[in-house]
C-alpha positions, 0 to 999 in steps of 0.5 A: 678849091685850096691844097696847102703843100709842105715845101720842104717835104713835097707834101700836101697836106691839106686839101679841100672837099672839091679838090677830089671832085675837080681832079677826078683823083682822091684826096688820098691820093694828092696826098699820099702820091704830092707834088710828084704825083701830080705832076706826072698827071699834068698835061703836058702842054700845062706843066709849064705854066703850072711849073711857074706859077709855082716858082711865081708864089714860092719868091712872093712868100720868101719875101714875106716871110 
C-alpha cells in the first residue's frame, strides 16, 4: 500500500488501488479530502503516532533534497 502526498497542498496525488480495500474509504475520498480528511477519520489514539511518523519522514526528505 502506497500513497504519494503533495506536501504543500496536503493532498494525496496517488493512492495504490488496495488502499480503499484496506481502509474502507474510497480512493476518491483520499484524493479530494486530502490529509485533513484522513486525520479526521483516524482513531484518536493513533493520531499522535501518525504525527510523529510524518514529522520523521518530512525531516528525512528535507535532508536529502
